[in-house]
C-alpha positions in Angstrom: 93.6 37.2 108.0 96.3 39.4 109.4 97.3 36.8 111.6 97.8 34.6 108.7 100.1 37.7 106.8 102.3 37.6 109.7 102.4 33.9 109.9 103.5 33.7 106.3 105.9 36.8 106.8 107.9 34.8 109.5 109.2 31.7 106.7 112.4 31.3 105.3 111.3 32.4 102.0 110.3 35.6 103.0 113.0 36.6 104.4 115.2 35.5 101.9 113.1 37.6 99.4 112.6 40.7 101.6 117.1 40.5 101.9 116.9 40.2 98.2 114.5 43.1 98.0 116.7 45.1 100.3 120.1 44.5 98.6 118.8 45.4 95.5 117.1 48.9 96.4 120.3 49.8 98.6 122.3 49.1 95.7 120.4 51.1 93.4 120.3 53.9 96.2 123.4 53.9 97.0 125.0 54.0 93.6 122.0 56.7 92.3 123.3 58.8 95.5 127.4 58.2 95.5 126.7 59.2 91.6 124.6 62.6 92.6 127.6 63.7 94.8 130.3 63.0 92.5 128.8 64.4 89.4 126.7 67.3 91.1 124.3 66.7 88.3 124.7 70.0 86.4 121.2 70.6 85.3 122.1 73.8 83.3 125.2 75.7 82.3 125.7 79.4 81.4 128.7 80.1 79.1 130.6 76.9 80.3 129.8 77.0 83.8 127.9 74.2 85.3 124.6 74.8 87.7 124.1 71.6 89.3 120.5 69.9 90.4 121.3 70.9 94.5 121.8 74.5 94.0 118.3 74.7 92.2 116.4 72.7 94.5 118.0 74.5 97.3 116.7 77.8 96.0 113.4 76.1 94.9 112.8 75.2 98.4 114.3 78.4 99.5 111.4 80.2 97.6 108.5 77.6 98.7 109.5 78.1 102.6 109.4 81.7 102.5 106.3 81.7 100.7 104.6 78.8 103.3 106.2 81.1 106.0 103.9 84.5 104.5 100.6 82.5 104.0 101.2 81.3 107.8 100.4 77.9 109.5 96.6 77.5 108.3 97.3 77.7 104.4 96.5 75.7 101.3 99.8 74.0 100.8 98.3 72.3 97.8 97.6 75.5 96.0 101.7 75.6 95.4 103.1 75.1 92.2 106.4 73.9 92.7 107.1 73.8 89.6 106.1 77.6 89.0 108.8 77.7 92.0 111.6 75.7 90.3 111.5 77.3 87.1 111.7 81.4 88.9 114.7 79.9 91.2 116.3 78.7 87.7 115.9 82.0 85.9 117.1 83.7 89.1 120.2 81.6 88.9 121.0 82.5 85.3 120.8 85.6 86.2 123.0 86.0 88.8 125.6 83.7 86.5 125.4 86.1 84.0 125.8 89.2 86.5 129.1 87.7 88.1 130.7 86.9 84.8 130.0 90.4 84.0 131.4 92.1 87.0 134.7 90.1 86.8 134.8 90.7 83.5 134.4 94.3 84.0 137.2 93.9 86.2 135.1 94.2 88.9 137.0 93.1 92.7 136.1 92.6 96.1 138.6 93.3 98.9 139.5 90.7 101.5 139.2 93.9 103.8 136.0 94.2 102.5 134.4 90.6 103.4 136.1 90.5 106.6 133.9 93.8 107.8 131.0 92.0 106.3 131.7 89.2 108.2 132.2 91.1 111.6 129.3 93.3 111.1 126.9 90.8 110.8 124.3 90.6 113.7 124.0 87.2 113.4 127.5 86.6 114.3 127.9 88.9 117.5 127.0 88.3 121.0 126.1 92.1 122.6 127.4 93.5 119.6 130.8 92.2 119.6 131.8 89.9 116.5 132.0 85.8 118.4 134.0 83.4 116.1 132.4 80.5 118.2 129.0 81.3 116.8 130.0 82.9 113.4 131.7 78.8 113.1 128.3 77.1 114.2 126.2 79.4 112.1 128.1 78.8 109.4 128.0 74.9 109.5 124.0 74.8 110.3 123.7 76.5 107.1 126.3 74.1 105.2 129.3 76.7 105.1 132.9 76.4 105.4 134.5 79.8 106.1 136.0 79.2 102.8 132.7 78.6 100.7 130.9 81.7 102.7 133.8 84.1 101.9 133.4 83.1 98.7 129.6 83.3 98.5 130.2 86.8 100.3 132.8 87.6 97.0 130.2 86.7 94.4 126.9 88.4 96.4 129.5 91.6 96.4 130.3 91.4 92.6 126.6 91.5 91.5 125.7 94.1 93.8 128.0 96.3 92.6 126.9 96.0 89.3 123.0 96.2 90.3 124.4 99.6 92.4 126.2 100.8 89.5 123.0 100.7 87.0 121.0 101.7 90.2 122.9 105.4 90.1 122.8 105.2 86.2 119.5 106.4 85.9 118.6 110.0 84.7 115.3 112.4 83.5 116.0 114.9 81.3 114.3 119.0 81.9 111.5 118.2 79.5 110.8 115.1 80.4 110.5 116.4 83.4 107.8 119.3 81.9 105.7 116.8 79.9 105.0 115.0 82.6 104.5 118.1 84.8 102.2 119.2 82.1 99.9 115.8 83.0 100.3 115.0 86.4 99.1 118.8 87.1 96.6 119.3 84.5 93.6 120.9 85.8 89.7 120.9 83.5 87.3 122.9 83.8 83.4 121.5 83.2 80.0 121.7 83.9 78.2 118.4 84.7 74.5 117.4 85.2 74.0 114.2 87.8 71.4 112.2 87.3 69.7 109.9 89.8 66.5 108.3 90.0 67.0 106.5 93.7 64.0 108.5 94.7 61.9 107.1 92.4 62.6 103.7 94.0 59.6 103.3 95.3 57.2 104.2 92.5 58.5 100.7 90.6 56.8 98.0 90.9 58.0 94.1 90.4 55.6 91.4 89.8 56.0 87.9 91.4 57.1 86.3 87.8 60.1 89.3 87.3 61.0 88.0 90.9 60.5 84.2 90.1 62.6 84.6 86.7 65.8 86.5 88.5 65.4 83.7 91.3 65.7 81.0 88.7 68.4 82.4 86.5 70.7 83.7 89.4 70.1 80.5 92.0 74.2 80.3 92.4 73.8 83.7 94.1 71.4 82.4 96.9 73.7 79.5 97.9 74.0 79.1 101.5 77.6 77.9 102.8 77.9 74.2 104.2 77.9 74.7 108.2 78.4 73.1 111.0 77.6 73.8 114.8 79.5 72.3 117.6 79.6 70.8 120.9 82.7 71.8 123.1 84.5 71.3 126.5 86.8 74.3 127.3 90.0 74.1 129.3 91.1 77.4 130.6 94.7 78.5 132.7 93.5 81.6 134.0 90.6 79.7 135.6 93.0 77.7 137.4 94.6 80.2 139.2 92.4 80.5 141.6 92.9 76.5 142.7 96.4 77.1 143.5 98.1 78.6 146.7 101.7 78.5 147.5 103.5 78.2 151.1 105.9 80.5 153.1 108.1 77.8 153.0 107.9 77.3 149.3 108.7 80.8 148.5 111.5 80.8 150.8 112.5 77.2 149.3 112.5 79.1 146.1 114.5 82.0 147.0 117.0 80.0 148.7 117.7 77.7 145.2 118.3 81.3 143.1 120.8 82.6 145.6 122.5 79.6 144.8 121.9 79.9 140.9 122.6 83.7 141.1 125.2 84.4 143.1 127.1 87.8 142.4 128.6 87.8 139.7 131.7 90.4 138.3 131.4 90.8 134.8 133.8 92.6 132.6 134.3 93.7 129.6 138.0 93.4 127.6 139.6 94.5 124.3 143.0 93.3 123.1 145.7 93.7 120.6 146.5 90.3 119.4 149.8 89.6 117.5 150.0 86.2 116.1 152.9 84.0 116.8 153.3 80.7 115.6 157.1 79.4 115.9 159.9 80.4 119.0 161.2 83.5 116.5 157.4 84.7 116.0 156.7 84.5 120.0 160.1 86.4 120.9 159.3 89.4 117.9 155.7 89.6 119.3 156.6 90.4 122.4 159.4 92.9 121.7 156.4 93.9 119.7 153.8 94.2 122.0 156.3 95.6 125.0 157.1 98.8 122.5 152.9 99.0 122.0 152.2 98.9 125.4 155.4 101.4 126.3 153.5 103.8 123.5 150.3 103.1 124.8 152.0 104.5 128.7 152.9 107.9 127.2 149.5 108.5 125.8 148.9 106.3 122.8 145.4 105.4 122.0 144.5 101.6 122.8 142.1 101.6 119.9 144.0 103.3 117.5 147.2 100.8 118.0 144.8 97.7 117.8 143.2 99.1 114.7 146.6 99.3 112.9 148.7 96.3 114.5 146.0 93.7 115.5 145.6 90.7 113.7 142.0 89.9 115.3 140.8 92.1 112.0 136.9 90.7 113.6 137.8 93.2 116.8 140.5 95.4 115.7 137.7 97.7 113.9 136.1 98.0 116.9 139.2 99.4 119.1 139.8 95.4 119.7 136.7 95.2 121.7 136.1 91.2 122.5 132.8 91.8 124.7 132.2 90.3 128.6 133.4 87.4 130.4 132.2 86.7 133.7 135.5 84.4 133.9 135.1 81.2 131.1 134.8 82.8 127.9 138.8 83.3 127.2 141.5 81.2 127.4 143.1 80.9 130.9 146.0 83.1 130.3 143.8 86.1 128.7 141.0 85.6 131.9 143.8 85.5 134.5 145.9 88.5 133.2 142.1 90.4 133.2 141.5 89.4 137.1 144.5 91.6 137.8 143.6 95.0 135.9 141.3 98.0 136.6 139.0 99.4 134.5 141.1 101.5 131.7 144.3 99.7 132.4 146.4 98.0 129.9 148.5 94.5 131.0 151.9 93.9 130.2 152.1 91.4 127.3 150.4 87.7 127.8 151.4 85.0 125.7 148.5 82.4 125.0 147.8 79.9 122.3 146.5 82.1 119.8 150.0 84.9 120.4 150.7 87.6 122.3 147.8 90.1 123.7 147.9 93.1 124.9 144.9 93.5 127.3 142.4 96.3 128.9 139.9 96.1 130.8 137.3 98.7 129.7 134.0 97.6 131.8 133.4 96.0 135.5 129.9 95.6 136.7 128.9 93.6 139.7 125.2 92.4 139.9 122.8 92.4 143.1 120.9 90.1 144.2 117.1 90.8 145.5 116.2 90.8 149.2 113.7 88.2 150.0 111.0 91.1 150.3 111.9 92.2 147.3 111.5 89.2 145.5 108.5 87.5 147.6 105.8 88.3 144.9 107.3 87.6 141.9 108.5 84.3 143.4 105.1 83.5 144.4 104.1 84.1 141.2 106.6 82.2 139.5 105.4 79.3 141.6 101.7 79.8 141.1 102.3 80.2 137.2 104.4 76.3 137.3 101.5 75.0 139.4 99.3 76.2 137.0 101.0 74.7 134.1 101.4 71.3 135.7 97.9 71.1 136.6 96.7 72.4 133.0 99.0 69.8 130.9 97.8 67.0 133.0 93.9 68.4 132.6 94.5 68.8 129.1 95.7 64.7 128.7 93.3 63.8 130.5 90.7 65.5 128.4 92.0 64.3 124.9 91.9 60.5 126.5 88.2 60.8 127.2 87.4 62.8 124.3 89.0 59.7 122.6 87.3 57.2 124.4 84.2 58.9 124.0 81.1 58.9 121.6 80.3 62.1 122.7 81.4 65.0 125.0 78.5 64.3 128.1 80.9 61.7 130.0 84.3 63.8 129.9 82.1 66.8 131.1 80.7 65.0 133.8 84.1 63.3 134.8 86.0 66.5 134.6 83.3 68.9 135.6 83.3 71.0 132.8 80.3 73.5 130.9 79.6 71.5 127.7 78.8 74.5 125.8 77.3 75.1 121.9 78.5 77.5 119.3 76.7 79.2 116.7 76.7 78.0 113.1 79.8 78.6 110.9 80.9 77.8 107.6 84.1 76.9 106.9 85.4 80.7 107.0 84.7 80.5 110.5 82.4 82.3 112.4 82.3 83.9 115.9 83.7 82.9 119.0 85.9 79.7 119.0 85.0 79.1 115.3 87.1 82.3 114.7 90.5 79.7 115.4 91.3 78.4 112.3 92.0 74.8 113.7 88.9 74.4 115.4 87.2 75.0 111.9 89.6 72.3 110.1 88.7 70.0 112.8 85.0 71.0 112.7 84.9 69.6 109.2 87.6 67.2 109.2 85.8 64.1 107.7 86.3 62.3 111.5 84.7 64.8 113.1 82.0 65.5 110.3 81.1 62.1 109.0 82.2 59.8 111.8 80.6 61.8 114.4 83.9 61.7 116.6 85.2 63.8 119.5 88.7 65.5 117.7 91.9 65.7 119.2 92.5 68.3 122.0 92.5 71.5 119.8 95.1 74.7 121.5 93.0 77.7 120.5 95.7 80.0 122.4 98.5 79.7 124.8 96.0 79.2 127.7 93.3 77.5 126.4 92.2 74.1 124.6 89.2 72.9 123.3 87.6 69.5 122.8 84.7 69.5 119.6 81.5 67.3 119.0 79.5 68.0 115.4 75.9 68.9 116.9 74.4 69.9 113.8 75.3 69.8 109.8 74.0 71.5 107.2 74.8 70.9 103.5 75.0 73.7 101.0 71.7 74.9 99.7 70.1 77.3 97.7 67.9 79.9 100.1 63.7 79.5 99.6 62.7 81.9 97.5 60.7 83.7 99.8 63.8 84.0 102.9 65.0 86.5 99.6 61.9 87.7 97.4 62.7 91.0 99.7 66.3 91.2 98.6 65.5 90.6 94.9 62.8 92.9 94.7 64.5 96.2 95.8 67.5 94.7 93.3 65.3 94.4 90.4 64.4 97.9 91.5 67.6 99.9 91.3 68.4 97.9 88.0 65.1 99.5 86.7 65.9 103.2 87.9 69.2 102.7 86.4 68.0 102.2 83.2 65.9 105.1 83.9 68.8 107.1 84.5 70.8 106.0 81.3 68.1 106.3 79.1 67.2 109.8 80.7 71.0 110.5 80.2 71.5 109.1 76.7 68.7 111.3 75.4 70.4 114.4 77.0 73.9 114.1 75.8 72.7 113.5 72.4 70.3 116.5 72.2 73.2 118.6 73.6 75.4 117.2 70.7 73.5 117.9 68.2 73.1 121.7 69.8 69.6 121.5 71.1 68.1 123.5 73.7 67.6 120.9 76.9 66.3 123.7 79.6 62.8 122.9 79.6 63.5 118.9 79.6 65.7 119.8 82.6 63.2 121.4 84.5 61.0 118.9 83.7 63.2 116.7 85.5 64.1 118.8 88.6 68.0 118.7 87.2 70.3 121.8 86.2 73.6 121.8 85.2 76.6 122.4 88.3 80.1 124.1 87.3 83.4 123.2 88.5 86.6 124.8 87.7 90.3 123.2 88.3 89.2 120.1 89.2 92.6 118.4 89.5 93.1 114.2 89.4 93.2 114.1 93.0 90.1 116.1 93.6 87.4 114.1 96.0 84.5 116.8 95.0 83.5 114.0 92.6 83.1 110.3 92.4 86.7 109.2 91.3 85.3 106.7 88.8 83.6 110.1 87.5 87.3 111.8 87.6 88.6 109.4 85.6 85.9 109.6 82.9 86.5 113.5 82.5 90.3 113.3 82.6 90.1 110.5 79.9 87.9 112.8 77.7 89.4 114.6 74.8 90.6 118.4 74.9 87.8 120.5 73.3 89.0 122.3 70.2 89.3 126.5 70.9 85.9 128.1 71.2 83.9 124.9 71.5 83.2 121.9 74.4 83.1 118.0 74.0 79.8 116.5 75.7 79.8 112.9 76.6 77.5 111.0 78.5 78.9 108.4 81.6 76.6 105.6 83.1 78.3 105.1 86.9 78.7 101.4 88.7 76.1 103.2 91.4 73.3 103.4 88.8 73.6 106.9 88.0 74.3 108.6 84.7 76.3 111.9 84.1 76.2 114.2 81.5 79.4 116.4 81.2 80.0 119.7 79.4 84.2 119.5 79.4 85.3 123.4 78.6 88.6 123.4 78.9 92.2 121.8 79.9 94.6 123.9 81.7 98.2 122.3 81.4 100.0 122.2 84.7 103.8 122.9 85.3 106.6 122.8 87.6 105.8 125.5 89.2 103.1 123.8 90.4 104.3 121.2 92.4 104.8 121.6 96.3 108.2 121.5 98.1 109.9 118.4 97.8 107.2 116.8 95.1 109.5 117.6 92.4 112.7 115.9 93.8 110.5 113.4 94.7 109.6 113.0 91.2 112.9 113.6 89.4 114.4 110.7 92.2 111.3 108.2 90.9 112.2 109.0 87.2 115.6 108.6 87.4 115.1 105.2 89.0 112.4 104.0 86.4 114.9 105.3 84.0 117.9 102.7 86.1 115.4 99.7 86.3 115.1 100.1 82.4 119.3 100.1 81.8 119.1 97.4 84.2 116.1 95.2 82.6 118.4 95.7 79.2 121.7 95.0 80.4 120.0 91.4 81.3 117.8 90.8 78.1 121.7 91.9 76.3 123.1 89.2 78.1 120.5 86.8 78.1 120.3 87.2 74.2 124.3 86.6 74.0 124.9 83.9 76.4 125.2 80.4 75.8 122.7 78.7 77.9 122.0 74.8 78.0 119.5 73.8 79.9 
């Protein structure tokens, strides 16, 4: 059949038909691409300013990639809703455009000098802490920017940041608000309570077989066992190969001699310069004269760095005293390098003319690296040679193991051929397990259709940089409900806890009603071996009581003068607590510790600023003409 299709596809009619399809789809695709590029496909408009589809797609993909990065390499990408990311990207782009328009209308501007400083201080554009123009240009190209478009983007970002920063400083909080909040935050409560815990009587609770069987039948999903597998596996460990490898004295000496040719002693120089740009002959003559004047001023004691900051046309280095970094003789243009060779540390050259203009060059540092002796480097060289050989052997064996596993029905033959121990894992689920099952790639492979259903060997799996395995499923258990006998004891204990919890609730509710009705409960408390416990000045953050109970206590209504508030609470642990709230004591600013009040004021001011900023965004959106 395949041969017949192949033969038919070689006929002249088939070829003409294929070329016809190529021309049709090519023309359609080309016109779509050209149209897309020319028009920019405006996807939405904000007050007459278009935002094209490319910007939305770029922002959407940036958000998606950030999410994938946060989730890690084992993320389930099927759960990512790209449409939701697109909607978030559109909303962000609208807000940014509204803020930009607001800033421009308010007369905010970004000066060229501020933008230059931002570019010069960008770490990604620096080498050894010094701005490097060539590196900056390469990075901008990789990101799809030209220098002008990048400066424009920085200007827009700066205007938006000015707006958000301004609103960030606008928030404030009044003393009255602080006092009200202090009264709540530092509030304490006086109370007494009765804790009813019936767990000591759990052994007295009888649970019948019928109750256990009924609970089991009603809650089968709670007793499901996950799908599980165990695997056989062969493991390659790079560390175990080191003992097999040895190197000779001749190999070590040869490597040392090779290093000597590469790491010859080199002189590294650090330079600063003052650049006076010059294009025409008249410019050159003027620059030479100005450079000579500056050189004279430096010789008479003025600071090279200060003059660089004032006069140098290289704005990227001027702010750093003219520092342009290190060179081993091939970083700068030839005239610059030649002048640098003739300088001592701290010395400034006479004016030097290059294709960029006229320079005054200062040598600021000079260092010469040293080569280790053979004896000092012997141990390192032996280790490096061994490591290289181990890497070669490991890769060779990994390729062989991968091929053998692919060609075999199980792992017995690969184990025998390569002299590896055939190991077996314990049972594990899709959530992983101990040993090699702690590696997600192993788990994914074990439950893949090829390995699990077709009973094939896996591909080679790297469980670490120095360990690889191939696996074969040995045992497979489908999801199933545990037998009743296996969970009978568990169900019995759960039902016992439910019953003692219910008994605690019934007794607690009875006590609460009796107290609320003014009855004396002393005899009931004595009969149940219960008693009141008193706490004065309970704070919200106190841990003398369970957090759940503290929350309930601070939710209780304050008692009227001369009375108390009585409530009962059934806690999640099965206990029941009867609480008599006696007094509510409001706090004050004097109750705050050192620094607490300042932190609170800062937090509230920031909350106020955030609310103002959100109101600004809402107002801009309500007044804007947004076309989607």
